[in-house]
N, C-alpha and C positions, 0 to 999 in steps of 0.2 A: 488507591485499588487496584489488587492483581487480578490477573485470567490466573493464576499458575496453579491456583488447586480448584478450575470451576472446566480444566479442558481434559482430556482423558486419557491426551499420553505426548509429554513433552519431551520429546529426547532430540531437536535437530542442536545444529550450530550454527553460528552466528559471529562475524570475523573472529573466528578463533574462540569460541567464550561456548562453553555449555548455554543450551536456551533456561535451563531453573537458574546456573549462577548467575548469571545475566539477570533475571528478571528480580532475582533475590538481592541483589548492587542496586538496580535500580532503585526499587522501593526504598531501603535500608539506610541506603551512603547518603553521606553529608552532599548537596546538592551543591552547584559553585557556578554559576554564572563569568563562561571566559569570553564571551563576543555573542555578536548580532547576524544572523544570516540578512546582507539586505535585500535582499529579490526577494522575499516573500513577503507574500501581500498581508499575513498577517505574524503577528510580534512569533518570530523564531530563533531562540536561542542555540548557542553552540555552547554544551556548558560540560561539566564532569563532576560525577558522587565519587567522593573517595571513602576511603575503607581501611582495611587492613591490606590488605591485599595492593593496594595502591586504589590509583585514577583510574573512572571509567568513562572514556569520552559520553557523549548524547545530546539528542537535541530535544530543547524543554520549549513548551509551545503553553504560559500562563494564557488560563480561561480569559486573562483582561485584558489579554491584549489581540485579544478573536477582532476581527472590524466585522459589525454586524451585515444581512444579506438578506435579499428579499424573500427566496424559498428557502433559508433554513431554521429552525429554531436558534433564537440567541445563547449563545457561551454555552454552545453544544459538541461544539464539533472537535475539540480536546475528548472529548468522551467519546466518539463517532473512529475516533483513532482507534485509543483503546478496546472496542466491539470489532475492527476490523482485526487487529493482531489475534482477540479472540478467535474471532471464526477461521485469518489464516491459520493457526493454531496448528484449532482441531480440525483439518484438511493431512495437516501431513506433507506439506507442501515447499511448508519454509518460505515462504512470499514477505511476508510481513518482517519485520525486528521486532526482535520482543518489545513492548509498550507497557507503561503502568499509567496508572490516575495517581499523583498522589500532591501533598504541599512541596515547595518553591521557595524561593527567597519573593518573586513577583506574585506568588497564591495557588492554589491548585492549577494544574493541568495537565498534558502528556509529556512522558519523559521516555524516549525511545534510544534503542540502543545507537550509537554512531556506526555507520559503514566506513571502517578505516579498510586501507587497502593490504592488501596483504605483509605482516613483518612490519607496519608501520606502525606507529606512538602516538597518533594526536593529540591523548591531551598530556604530552608530554616537548611538544615541537612547538616551533617557532609560531609559524606555520601554519595552518591547514588547509592540506589539498582536497578540495572536495573531489565525489567518489564522481569519475566520464557521467551522463547524462545519457539514455537508451542503452549503456554497454554493450557496445558497439552490433547490438539488435534492432534498431530503428535511426533510421535515418533518412534525409532530405538529401535527393540525391540527382543530378541532369533526368528528365524521360527519357532519353538515349541508353541509362546507363543502369538501370535495372537489370538485377545480377538474377541468372536464377534461384531458385529455391528462396523467391525473398517476394512477399503480395507488395502491390498496389494500394495506397490505401485513399490516397488524394494523388489527381494530379491540378495543376498549378502554373502562375508563373514567376519566378523570384521581381527583386526589383528592375530588373535591367530587362523586364520583358522575355528571357528566357523559361522556356518551359521545364517543371520542375520536376518530380514524386515524392510524396511521404511515405515512405515504403516499412517494412520491417520483417523479419528472418521467420520463417516458417519452422520453427523449433519450442522445443516443448516446455522451455522454461517459460518462453513467451504466451504457450498452449495456456498451461498456468495461471498465469496471472489471469491472461482473458478471461476465463470459467468464474477465478472468485472476482473479479468486478463484474460479473452478473449476481452471483448470489448478492455481493455488497453495496449492486445496483449503483458503480462507480460513476460520479458525474465529475470523472475529473483527473484522468489517465492519459496521465502527456509522458511522451518520451521523457522526458526531466524529472518526472518522478518512477523512471527503471532505472536500478544500480545495480554497477557489478557486486559482488563478494567477493570471496575467496573463496580459493577450486575451481573456480568457472560457477559459483550460483551465482544469482540474478534475484533480484529481490525489487518490491514495490514501496514507495513510501508515500507522503502525502496523500493520509486515508481521511479530512475533516466535513467532507464533502461527499456523503455513504447515506447508504440504510434509510432515503428518505420512500414513505411509502407510493410516492408516483415515479411511472420510469425515467426516468432521469440516464441511464446511458450517455455518455461521452467517452471516448474512449481512441486511440490510434490503433487500433491493433483490430481492425475492425477486418482485417486478413485473413481470422477463424470464423468471420462470419456464413451463420447458413451447415456450416460443417456438420458431421454428425460425432454427436461425442463418444469418447474410446473408451472401451471398456474399463478401463483402471481412473476413469472420472466418471461413468456411472458407482463405482463402487464405494470410489469418495462421499461423492453425494447422496450415495443412499445411508451410509454413516452418518452424514451431515445431520443428513436430517430428521436422525435416532437422535444425535448428539440435540437437538438445536431445541426437540419436544420435552428433552433433560433436564439439564446442570445451565449448558453452555446456553441457552432458550433465558433459563430463568434468572444469565449474570445478564445477556441485554438486554433484560428490561431493567435491570439498576441502571444502565448506561444510556440506555433507549428509553423511547415511549413502548406501555405494550404492545401498537400498532406498528410501532417500524421494527418488532419483535417477530412478529407475526407473519405479515409482507416479505421477513426475510426466509424465512420456512416456507414461506408459501412462493418465492423464488426456485428457492433449490428442487421444489414437489412439483413444479411448470417449467421445469428443465428435465427434467429425468419424465417426464410427458410425455415430451414434446421432442426429446432426442439429437436436439442440436443446439448450438449455441444460434442466439437471436441475430434476427438482420438489424439493418441502421432505421429508425425511423423514425418521419418527423428531419427538420432541416436544420436543427439544431443537435448535431451526433458527434462532431472533433472539437475537443474542445481548444479552444485560442486566447493566444498562440498555442502547435503542438510540443515547445517544445517548452 
């Protein structure tokens, strides 16, 4: 299942590959598992899709490898990954790498383009190098070392009892991710889920815990909380609301429940009405660990 024909405009570039080309290769290529990302809580495979153009590196998350959760329906995380990409693509912010739902060696699951470094060819490399988490824009620093232009999200102590702060930059690329997370109701925006792309791009990955009908926003990007929407954000969200009432909404109803698709539209409409990003509510507003 690919959102390529259900999203109004797909003209982004990810890891040096045009978005439409990446989707086509992820859907049709011969999917081969090359390894496993050991730190992932669910089965997350490093794989390649082969074809006439050569191998393309990707991340394959089979439904059979999903760990049951008490608050999300079983066997739905891979489809949530694809739905998150579809919404991201509709914004034009190029946050989530191209992602499709297809069959693979371990059964159906999500397949997402791998974010290799500039000029790298991970499909042909002997050792896979993971992108640096946080993209240089999210960090844990000593409390006295918070630089101007950075937001403090949380103050705590490290293992040695020294005061530290979880911080992130006041950066438009991060802000796009923060706005998108409100729309997706992302319950797991860790610093490790923000990765660098090519030519200064910053992307978000790991969107299995999204689209719940109940408020579940947990993020390390609370530095933008309470700020008014920018004019560009209002324009994008207005167009997104229209898309969610049309073909994009129909796609979400195929990937999610009808209630979750409707709740997504309602979150966009609420954002536009309130005209500011939400503030933390409750006691579990930051994912743990934060990276």
